[in-house]
C-alpha positions as CSV (number, residue, x, y, z in Angstrom):
1,G,38.2,63.5,40.4
2,L,36.0,66.5,39.7
3,L,36.2,67.6,43.3
4,L,40.0,67.3,43.2
5,V,40.2,69.6,40.1
6,L,37.8,72.1,41.6
7,S,39.7,72.3,44.9
8,F,43.0,72.8,43.0
9,F,41.5,75.6,40.8
10,F,40.1,77.4,43.8
11,S,43.3,77.1,45.9
12,S,45.5,78.4,43.0
13,S,43.2,81.3,42.4
14,F,43.3,82.1,46.1
15,L,47.1,82.0,46.2
16,S,47.3,84.3,43.2
17,A,45.0,86.8,44.9
18,K,47.2,86.7,47.9
19,M,50.6,86.9,46.1
20,V,50.4,90.3,44.6
21,L,53.5,91.5,42.8
22,L,54.9,94.7,44.2
23,R,58.0,94.9,42.1
24,L,57.1,98.3,40.6
25,Q,56.4,99.8,43.9
26,K,59.6,98.6,45.4
27,R,61.6,100.0,42.4
28,L,59.9,103.4,42.6
29,A,60.4,103.6,46.4
30,A,64.1,102.7,46.0
31,S,64.5,105.4,43.3
32,I,62.7,108.0,45.5
33,M,64.7,107.2,48.7
34,K,68.0,106.8,46.7
35,V,68.8,103.4,48.1
36,G,68.9,99.8,46.7
37,K,65.8,97.7,46.4
38,R,67.0,95.4,49.2
39,K,66.7,98.3,51.6
40,I,63.0,98.9,51.0
41,W,60.4,97.4,53.4
42,L,56.8,97.1,52.4
43,D,54.1,96.7,55.0
44,P,52.7,93.1,54.5
45,N,49.4,94.1,56.1
46,E,48.7,96.8,53.5
47,V,49.5,94.9,50.3
48,T,46.4,95.9,48.4
49,E,46.9,99.7,49.1
50,I,50.5,99.5,48.1
51,H,49.6,97.6,45.0
52,N,47.2,100.4,43.9
53,A,50.0,103.0,44.0
54,K,51.2,102.8,40.4
55,N,53.2,106.1,40.1
56,R,55.8,108.0,42.1
57,K,53.2,110.4,43.6
58,G,51.3,107.4,45.1
59,V,54.5,105.8,46.4
60,K,55.6,109.1,48.0
61,R,52.3,109.3,49.8
62,L,52.8,105.7,51.1
63,I,56.3,106.6,52.3
64,K,54.9,109.6,54.1
65,D,52.2,107.4,55.7
66,G,54.8,104.9,56.8
67,L,53.6,101.9,54.7
68,I,56.9,101.9,52.9
69,I,60.1,102.6,54.9
70,K,63.8,102.4,54.4
71,K,65.5,99.6,56.4
72,P,68.3,100.7,58.8
73,Q,71.9,100.2,57.8
74,I,73.3,96.8,58.7
75,V,76.1,97.3,61.3
76,H,79.3,95.6,60.3
77,S,81.1,95.5,63.6
78,R,84.8,96.4,63.7
79,S,85.3,95.5,67.4
80,R,87.0,92.1,66.6
81,A,89.2,93.7,64.0
82,L,90.2,96.5,66.3
83,R,90.9,94.0,69.1
84,H,93.1,92.0,66.8
85,A,94.9,95.1,65.5
86,E,95.6,96.2,69.1
87,A,97.0,92.7,69.9
88,R,99.2,92.8,66.8
89,S,100.6,96.3,67.8
90,K,101.7,94.6,71.1
91,G,103.5,91.9,69.0
92,R,101.0,89.1,69.2
93,H,100.0,87.0,66.1
94,T,103.3,87.9,64.3
95,G,105.3,84.7,64.7
96,H,106.9,82.6,62.0
97,G,103.6,80.8,61.3
98,K,101.8,84.1,60.5
99,R,104.4,85.5,58.1
100,K,103.9,85.2,54.3
101,G,106.6,87.4,52.7
102,T,110.3,87.7,53.2
103,A,111.7,90.1,55.8
104,N,112.5,92.6,53.1
105,A,109.0,92.4,51.7
106,R,107.4,92.9,55.1
107,M,109.7,95.8,56.0
108,P,111.9,96.9,53.1
109,V,115.5,97.9,53.9
110,K,115.1,101.0,51.7
111,V,112.2,102.2,53.9
112,L,114.2,101.8,57.0
113,W,117.1,103.7,55.4
114,M,114.8,106.6,54.3
115,R,113.3,106.8,57.8
116,R,116.8,106.9,59.4
117,Q,118.1,109.5,57.0
118,R,115.1,111.7,57.5
119,V,115.5,111.5,61.3
120,L,119.2,112.4,61.2
121,R,118.8,115.2,58.7
122,R,115.9,116.7,60.6
123,L,118.1,116.7,63.7
124,L,121.0,118.3,61.9
125,K,118.7,121.0,60.4
126,K,117.3,121.8,63.9
127,Y,120.8,122.1,65.4
128,R,122.0,124.3,62.5
129,D,119.0,126.6,62.8
130,S,119.4,127.0,66.6
131,K,123.1,127.7,66.1
132,K,124.3,124.7,68.0
133,I,126.5,123.7,65.1
134,D,127.9,125.8,62.3
135,S,127.4,125.3,58.5
136,H,130.8,123.6,58.2
137,L,130.1,121.0,60.8
138,Y,126.5,120.6,59.5
139,H,127.9,119.7,56.0
140,E,130.4,117.3,57.4
141,L,127.9,115.5,59.6
142,Y,125.4,115.5,56.7
143,M,127.8,113.6,54.5
144,K,128.8,111.3,57.3
145,S,125.1,110.4,57.8
146,K,124.8,109.7,54.1
147,G,127.9,107.5,54.4
148,N,126.1,105.3,57.0
149,V,128.4,106.4,59.9
150,F,125.6,107.0,62.4
151,K,123.1,104.1,63.0
152,N,120.6,106.2,64.9
153,K,119.8,109.6,66.4
154,R,121.5,108.9,69.8
155,V,124.8,108.0,68.2
156,L,124.7,111.3,66.1
157,M,123.9,113.4,69.2
158,E,126.8,111.8,71.1
159,Y,129.2,112.5,68.2
160,I,128.0,116.1,68.1
161,H,128.6,116.6,71.8
162,K,132.0,114.9,71.6
163,R,133.0,117.2,68.7
164,K,131.8,120.3,70.5
165,A,133.7,119.3,73.7
166,E,136.8,118.7,71.6
167,A,136.4,122.1,70.0
168,T,135.9,123.8,73.3
169,R,139.0,122.0,74.7
170,Q,141.0,123.0,71.7
171,K,139.9,126.6,72.0
172,Q,140.9,126.6,75.7
173,L,144.3,125.2,74.8
174,N,144.8,127.7,72.1
175,D,143.8,130.6,74.4
176,Q,146.2,129.3,77.1
177,A,149.0,129.0,74.5
178,E,148.3,132.5,73.3
179,A,148.3,133.9,76.8
180,R,151.6,132.1,77.5
181,R,153.0,133.6,74.3
182,L,151.9,137.1,75.3
183,R,153.3,136.6,78.8
184,V,156.7,135.5,77.5
185,K,156.7,138.4,74.9
186,T,155.9,141.0,77.6
187,S,158.5,139.6,80.0
188,R,161.1,139.6,77.2
189,Q,160.3,143.2,76.4
190,R,160.6,144.1,80.1
191,R,163.9,142.3,80.2
192,Q,165.1,144.1,77.1
193,E,164.0,147.4,78.6
194,R,165.9,146.7,81.9
195,L,169.0,145.7,80.1
196,A,168.9,148.8,77.9
197,K,168.3,151.0,81.0
198,R,171.2,149.4,82.8
199,H,173.4,149.8,79.8
200,E,172.5,153.5,79.6
201,E,173.2,153.9,83.3
202,L,176.7,152.2,83.0
203,V,177.5,154.4,80.0
204,A,176.4,157.5,81.9
205,G,178.4,156.5,85.0
206,F,181.5,155.8,82.9
207,A,181.2,159.1,81.1
208,Q,180.9,161.0,84.5
209,S,184.0,159.2,85.9
210,E,186.0,160.1,82.8
211,R,185.1,163.8,83.3
212,K,186.4,163.7,86.9
């Protein structure tokens, strides 16, 4: 029994000698390196020397000697997440089984409306600045866009081209009508002049015959 007690005493004293607490040194090293305590590595082969460093100066010397080092940052790989995001951008993993919210919650109608209005208004502003449309047509199309007349940019562009073509055609028709009016007016004036001249000739001839 005595031998058992002695063996237990010696083994426990040996373990206590081996298990030196380095809590202070780890805390000081973490403070000096400005990292957490879990990032500090203490050399297990130099436990006694590390244990003897009781202040910041001693810990700094151990850091310089390489007995205490800062562990490298753990890499949290984003490769799987990026791969999944790329697949989702292609339309994968977006079926009915993957959806949690309503259609309006996933992509609000208001957001779609705002995007559409911004696209249409940007196009109208660009056309007005480049003098493709005048301010009157700009205002008309702006209000039509607000009234949900154009469902996308293509429809608005087609409408603008159609309106410009109509305006050009109307201008051509007006020019032709004006030219026709001028032509008729000039021909009427010429006819009036011819008639007046003939009348004068007749009067002059009649007067001459009366003298004879």
